[in-house]
C-alpha positions as CSV (number, residue, x, y, z in Angstrom):
1,M,-4.4,15.8,21.4
2,I,-1.4,13.5,20.6
3,R,1.4,14.0,23.7
4,S,4.2,11.9,22.1
5,T,6.8,12.5,19.5
6,E,8.0,8.8,19.9
7,R,7.6,6.5,17.0
8,I,4.1,4.1,17.4
9,A,5.3,0.8,17.1
10,A,1.7,-0.2,15.8
11,A,2.4,2.0,13.4
12,D,5.9,0.6,12.1
13,V,4.1,-3.2,12.8
14,L,1.5,-2.4,10.6
15,R,4.0,-0.4,7.7
16,G,6.1,-3.7,7.8
17,F,3.4,-6.1,7.6
18,A,1.1,-3.8,4.9
19,L,4.9,-3.6,2.8
20,L,4.7,-8.1,2.5
21,G,1.0,-8.0,1.2
22,I,2.2,-5.3,-0.9
23,L,4.6,-7.5,-2.5
24,L,2.8,-10.6,-2.6
25,V,0.0,-8.9,-5.0
26,N,2.4,-6.8,-7.0
27,M,4.6,-10.0,-8.0
28,R,2.1,-11.0,-10.6
29,Y,2.3,-7.8,-12.4
30,F,6.0,-7.5,-11.8
31,S,6.4,-10.8,-13.5
32,S,3.7,-11.4,-16.0
33,P,1.2,-9.2,-18.2
34,A,-1.8,-9.7,-15.7
35,L,-2.8,-6.1,-16.0
36,Y,-4.2,-7.2,-19.7
37,D,-4.7,-11.1,-18.9
38,D,-5.7,-11.9,-15.5
39,G,-6.8,-15.9,-15.9
40,V,-4.2,-17.7,-13.7
41,K,-1.6,-20.1,-16.0
42,G,0.0,-23.7,-14.3
43,S,-1.5,-26.0,-12.4
44,D,-4.1,-26.7,-9.4
45,F,-1.3,-25.2,-6.8
46,D,-1.0,-22.0,-8.6
47,R,-4.3,-21.0,-8.6
48,V,-4.1,-21.8,-4.9
49,F,-1.8,-19.7,-4.3
50,V,-3.3,-16.7,-6.8
51,A,-6.7,-17.1,-4.6
52,V,-5.0,-17.0,-1.0
53,V,-3.2,-14.0,-2.1
54,D,-6.5,-12.3,-3.8
55,V,-8.5,-12.6,-1.0
56,L,-5.5,-12.2,2.1
57,F,-3.9,-9.3,0.4
58,E,-5.5,-7.6,-3.0
59,A,-7.1,-4.4,-1.4
60,S,-6.2,-4.9,2.0
61,A,-2.6,-4.2,2.1
62,Y,-2.9,-0.5,-0.1
63,P,-5.7,0.9,2.8
64,L,-2.9,0.3,5.6
65,F,-0.5,2.0,3.7
66,A,-2.9,5.5,3.0
67,F,-4.1,5.3,6.5
68,L,-0.6,5.3,8.1
69,F,0.2,7.6,5.2
70,G,-2.3,9.8,7.0
71,F,-1.6,9.1,10.4
72,G,2.1,9.9,9.8
73,A,1.3,13.1,8.2
74,V,-1.0,14.5,11.1
75,M,2.0,13.2,13.9
76,M,4.0,15.3,11.7
77,F,1.5,18.3,12.0
78,R,1.7,18.3,16.0
79,R,5.2,18.1,16.5
80,L,5.6,21.0,14.2
81,Q,3.1,22.8,16.4
82,S,4.5,22.1,19.9
83,R,7.9,23.1,18.2
84,G,6.3,26.5,17.4
85,E,7.3,25.7,13.5
86,R,4.7,26.5,10.7
87,P,3.5,23.0,9.3
88,I,2.0,23.5,6.6
89,P,5.1,24.7,4.4
90,I,6.8,21.7,5.4
91,L,4.1,19.4,4.7
92,L,3.4,21.0,1.2
93,R,7.4,20.4,0.3
94,R,7.0,16.8,2.4
95,F,4.3,16.0,-0.6
96,F,5.6,17.4,-3.4
97,L,8.6,15.5,-2.5
98,L,7.1,12.3,-2.3
99,L,5.0,13.4,-6.2
100,G,8.6,13.3,-7.3
101,I,9.6,9.9,-6.1
102,G,6.7,8.6,-7.0
103,I,7.1,9.9,-10.4
104,A,10.3,8.6,-10.5
105,H,9.3,5.0,-9.5
106,A,6.3,5.2,-12.2
107,F,8.3,5.6,-15.4
108,G,11.8,4.7,-14.1
109,L,11.2,1.2,-12.6
110,W,7.6,0.1,-12.2
111,F,4.0,0.9,-13.4
112,G,2.0,0.0,-10.4
113,D,3.5,3.0,-8.6
114,I,1.0,4.1,-5.9
115,L,3.1,6.8,-4.2
116,I,2.0,9.4,-6.9
117,P,-2.2,9.3,-5.6
118,Y,-0.9,9.4,-2.1
119,A,0.9,12.6,-2.6
120,L,-2.2,13.9,-4.5
121,A,-4.4,12.7,-1.3
122,G,-1.6,14.5,0.9
123,F,-2.4,18.1,-1.0
124,I,-6.5,17.2,-0.4
125,M,-5.3,16.4,3.6
126,L,-3.6,20.1,3.4
127,F,-7.1,22.1,3.6
128,F,-8.4,19.9,6.8
129,F,-5.3,20.3,9.0
130,A,-7.2,23.6,10.4
131,A,-10.8,21.6,10.8
132,P,-12.0,20.0,14.3
133,P,-10.9,16.1,14.3
134,R,-14.4,15.3,13.7
135,W,-14.6,16.9,10.2
136,W,-11.9,14.5,9.1
137,R,-14.2,11.8,10.1
138,T,-16.9,12.9,8.6
139,A,-15.2,13.5,5.5
140,A,-13.7,9.5,5.6
141,V,-16.5,8.0,6.0
142,A,-18.7,10.2,3.3
143,V,-16.4,10.1,0.4
144,F,-15.7,6.2,0.7
145,F,-19.7,5.4,0.9
146,L,-20.4,8.3,-1.3
147,F,-17.7,7.0,-4.3
148,H,-17.8,3.4,-3.5
149,G,-22.0,3.4,-3.2
150,L,-21.7,5.0,-6.8
151,M,-19.6,2.8,-8.4
152,A,-21.5,-0.3,-7.2
153,L,-24.6,1.1,-8.6
154,L,-23.2,2.1,-11.4
155,L,-21.9,-1.9,-11.9
156,T,-25.2,-3.2,-10.6
157,L,-26.7,-1.3,-13.6
158,N,-24.2,-2.8,-16.3
159,V,-25.0,-6.5,-14.7
160,L,-28.4,-6.1,-15.2
161,A,-28.2,-4.5,-18.3
162,G,-25.6,-7.6,-19.3
163,E,-22.5,-5.1,-19.8
164,M,-19.6,-7.2,-18.6
165,E,-16.4,-6.1,-18.8
166,T,-14.5,-9.2,-20.1
167,A,-10.6,-9.7,-21.0
168,G,-11.3,-10.0,-24.7
169,G,-8.9,-7.8,-27.0
170,H,-6.7,-7.3,-24.4
171,E,-4.5,-10.5,-26.0
172,T,-2.3,-7.7,-28.5
173,A,-1.5,-6.0,-25.5
174,A,-1.1,-8.8,-23.4
175,A,1.6,-10.1,-26.1
176,A,3.3,-6.6,-26.3
177,A,3.7,-6.2,-22.7
178,V,5.5,-9.7,-23.1
179,R,7.8,-8.9,-26.0
180,H,9.0,-5.8,-24.3
181,Y,9.8,-6.4,-21.0
182,R,11.4,-9.9,-22.1
183,N,13.6,-9.2,-24.8
184,G,12.9,-5.4,-25.2
185,T,15.4,-2.1,-25.1
186,F,15.7,0.4,-22.3
187,R,13.6,2.3,-24.9
188,D,11.2,0.1,-25.3
189,V,10.7,-1.3,-21.6
190,F,9.8,2.5,-21.0
191,W,7.6,3.0,-23.3
192,Q,5.9,0.4,-22.3
193,R,5.8,1.0,-18.7
194,W,4.4,4.2,-19.9
195,N,1.5,2.4,-22.1
196,D,0.7,0.3,-18.7
197,W,0.6,3.1,-16.6
198,M,-1.8,5.6,-18.6
199,Y,-3.8,2.1,-19.1
200,I,-4.2,2.4,-15.3
201,N,-4.4,6.5,-14.7
202,G,-5.3,7.9,-18.3
203,D,-9.5,8.9,-18.6
204,G,-9.7,9.5,-15.2
205,G,-8.2,6.4,-13.3
206,L,-6.0,8.5,-11.2
207,L,-8.2,10.4,-10.3
208,L,-10.6,7.4,-9.3
209,T,-7.4,5.5,-7.4
210,V,-6.9,9.5,-5.8
211,L,-10.5,9.3,-4.6
212,T,-10.0,5.1,-3.6
213,V,-7.0,6.3,-1.2
214,L,-8.4,9.1,0.1
215,P,-10.7,8.4,2.7
216,F,-8.2,5.8,4.4
217,C,-5.6,8.8,4.7
218,L,-8.1,11.3,6.5
219,L,-9.4,8.3,8.9
220,G,-5.5,7.8,9.5
221,G,-5.9,11.5,10.7
222,Y,-8.7,11.2,12.8
223,A,-6.7,7.9,13.7
224,A,-3.3,9.7,14.7
225,D,-5.6,12.5,16.8
226,Q,-7.2,9.9,18.2
227,R,-4.6,7.6,19.9
228,W,-5.9,4.9,18.1
229,L,-2.6,3.2,17.3
230,E,-1.8,3.2,20.9
231,A,-1.7,0.2,22.6
232,D,-2.6,1.0,26.2
233,R,-5.3,3.1,25.1
234,H,-7.5,-0.4,24.4
235,S,-8.6,-3.3,26.5
236,P,-7.3,-6.5,25.2
237,A,-11.2,-7.9,24.8
238,K,-12.1,-5.0,22.9
239,L,-9.3,-5.4,20.1
240,R,-9.6,-8.8,20.2
241,R,-14.2,-8.5,19.7
242,L,-13.2,-6.3,16.5
243,M,-10.3,-8.6,14.8
244,R,-13.0,-11.5,15.3
245,W,-15.7,-8.5,13.3
246,A,-13.5,-7.5,10.6
247,L,-12.2,-11.1,10.2
248,C,-15.5,-12.8,9.7
249,F,-17.1,-10.0,7.6
250,G,-14.1,-9.2,5.7
251,L,-13.4,-13.4,4.6
252,A,-17.3,-13.2,3.3
253,L,-16.7,-10.5,1.5
254,K,-13.7,-10.8,-0.3
255,T,-14.6,-14.4,-0.9
256,I,-18.1,-13.7,-2.8
257,P,-16.4,-14.1,-6.2
258,Y,-15.8,-17.4,-5.1
259,W,-18.9,-18.6,-3.6
260,A,-21.2,-16.0,-5.6
261,A,-21.5,-14.9,-9.3
262,A,-17.9,-13.5,-10.5
263,N,-18.6,-10.5,-12.2
264,D,-17.7,-6.6,-12.3
265,L,-20.2,-6.4,-8.7
266,T,-18.8,-8.5,-6.7
267,M,-15.3,-8.1,-7.7
268,Y,-15.9,-4.5,-6.9
269,I,-17.3,-5.9,-3.3
270,Q,-14.8,-8.0,-2.8
271,D,-11.9,-5.2,-3.0
272,S,-13.6,-2.2,-2.2
273,F,-15.6,-3.5,1.1
274,G,-13.6,-6.7,1.7
275,G,-10.7,-5.1,1.6
276,A,-11.4,-2.7,4.0
277,A,-12.4,-4.8,6.5
278,L,-9.8,-6.8,6.4
279,A,-7.8,-3.9,6.6
280,V,-9.3,-3.6,10.0
281,F,-8.8,-6.7,11.2
282,Y,-4.5,-6.5,10.3
283,A,-4.7,-2.8,12.2
284,A,-6.5,-3.8,15.2
285,A,-4.1,-7.0,14.8
286,A,-1.0,-4.9,14.9
287,V,-2.3,-2.9,18.1
288,F,-3.2,-6.3,19.8
289,I,0.6,-7.6,19.3
290,C,2.0,-4.4,20.3
291,G,0.3,-4.5,23.7
292,K,1.9,-8.0,24.8
293,P,5.4,-6.9,26.0
294,S,6.7,-10.7,26.1
295,W,5.6,-10.4,22.0
296,Q,8.2,-7.9,21.6
297,R,11.2,-9.6,20.6
298,A,8.6,-11.5,17.4
299,W,6.7,-7.5,16.8
300,R,10.7,-5.6,16.6
301,W,11.2,-7.6,13.2
302,W,8.1,-5.9,11.2
303,Q,8.9,-3.3,13.3
304,D,12.4,-2.7,12.0
305,V,11.1,-2.9,8.1
306,G,8.4,-0.6,8.6
307,K,10.3,2.4,9.8
308,M,12.1,2.2,6.3
309,S,9.1,0.9,4.4
310,L,9.8,3.6,1.4
311,T,13.2,2.7,1.2
312,H,12.0,-1.1,1.1
313,Y,9.0,-0.2,-1.6
314,L,11.2,1.4,-3.9
315,A,13.5,-1.6,-3.7
316,Q,10.9,-4.0,-4.7
317,S,10.3,-2.9,-8.1
318,L,14.4,-2.4,-7.9
319,V,14.9,-6.1,-7.6
320,C,11.6,-7.4,-9.2
321,T,12.3,-5.4,-12.5
322,S,15.9,-6.5,-12.4
323,L,14.7,-10.5,-12.1
324,F,11.7,-10.3,-14.8
325,Y,13.0,-7.8,-17.4
326,G,14.9,-8.2,-20.4
327,Y,17.9,-6.1,-19.1
328,G,18.3,-8.1,-16.3
329,L,17.6,-12.2,-16.3
330,G,14.3,-11.8,-18.2
331,W,11.6,-14.4,-16.2
332,Y,8.7,-12.2,-17.2
333,G,6.3,-14.3,-18.5
334,R,8.0,-17.7,-17.7
335,T,7.3,-18.5,-13.9
336,S,4.6,-19.9,-11.9
337,A,2.8,-18.6,-9.3
338,W,4.5,-20.6,-6.4
339,Q,7.8,-19.8,-7.6
340,E,6.6,-15.9,-7.7
341,M,5.7,-16.7,-3.9
342,L,8.8,-17.8,-3.0
343,I,10.5,-14.9,-4.8
344,A,8.8,-12.5,-2.9
345,F,8.7,-14.1,0.5
346,A,12.9,-14.8,-0.1
347,L,13.0,-10.9,-1.1
348,Y,10.9,-9.7,1.9
349,A,12.9,-12.2,4.3
350,T,15.9,-10.6,3.5
351,Q,14.5,-6.8,3.4
352,V,13.2,-7.6,7.1
353,W,17.3,-9.3,8.1
354,I,18.3,-6.1,6.2
355,S,16.3,-3.9,8.4
356,R,17.3,-5.2,12.1
357,F,21.1,-4.8,10.5
358,W,20.4,-1.6,9.7
359,F,19.2,0.3,12.3
360,A,21.8,-1.3,14.5
361,R,24.0,1.5,12.6
362,F,21.5,3.8,11.0
363,H,18.9,6.4,12.2
364,Y,16.4,6.3,9.1
365,G,16.5,4.3,6.1
366,P,18.7,5.5,3.1
367,V,14.9,7.0,1.1
368,E,13.7,7.9,4.3
369,W,16.7,10.2,5.2
370,M,17.0,11.9,2.1
371,W,12.8,12.6,2.3
372,R,13.4,14.1,5.8
373,W,16.2,16.3,4.2
374,G,14.4,17.8,1.8
375,T,11.1,18.0,4.1
376,Y,13.2,20.4,6.8
377,G,16.4,21.6,4.6
378,T,18.3,20.5,7.3
379,R,20.6,17.3,6.8
380,P,19.5,15.1,9.7
381,P,21.9,12.5,11.6
382,F,22.3,9.2,9.9
383,R,24.8,7.3,11.3
384,R,24.4,6.0,15.0
385,R,27.3,7.1,17.1
386,P,28.1,4.3,19.5
387,G,26.5,3.7,22.6
388,Q,23.3,4.9,21.0
């Protein structure tokens, strides 16, 4: 059982790292119609940048956030129980608020929102809180392998039958995205954003996304109960061994489309299985470095940015759409991959610096503070008093 009400450093460090991964992956979709045309334009240098992000972060960052979402939900459930409160109504209110934030984000800022699927997965998690911890683990493993195994089988049949999905026929959609995002009015941008969201989530796409994140949420809940992210629970040798195996296995799977045939099946294996394996490596690495007190000055930077990850996630969408859309600087479709990476690192470095400044003066990030207020129904303290 969870014994401490203190924040677990590795969880926040992992959130801070995942926030960088999410930004690097999302930059192509902020800045270009990569949703419809995934070809990399530019020099070999640009293609190298895209490949590195694809291998190291694509489909590895969102599992971390899903894992931490489930982890945080169970931690909150246990704290509420220990105080004699009723956790389910409070968690239900919390998930509804997250759903509202996600809807506002998806249709007011950027179509690639992930908060809506997390909130919907949270509603499913509510049915597990009364179950023994092993049910969380069993359900996580079963949903992951049954869902992805079935999808891999269907894709295998498609490949054997020669039915390969291509980008053909998407040129018109890509041209419309460039026209609306670069030069369109607010109304044009809104409807383009709506069409993009429906392209991803319509016809069962949202359900598939929920089924993709749900196993990681459930595994995160089990990890909270078993205290997996507490550094003193693991020997450094065990963590190094896990990191080594997860990294080797993850990189082998993530690079399949580069050394084997690039098709729907290999890219699905790359993302679904390779991405999960690399996420295990990153999680183990976070626990490992947080077990090194001498490294605290370094990992505290990641921890601070992770403590306000929701605020930063929304801020990334606000800043990037302002840079690339027509109501801002109108850079959409005009930047190369290496320029987009520079923007991403500059933005993230700014967020890291702001986080250190912020937590010297405030208890919570601004969105986290409002979310907490809405969840509990009482206004939490915001500004730190002198000496705190």
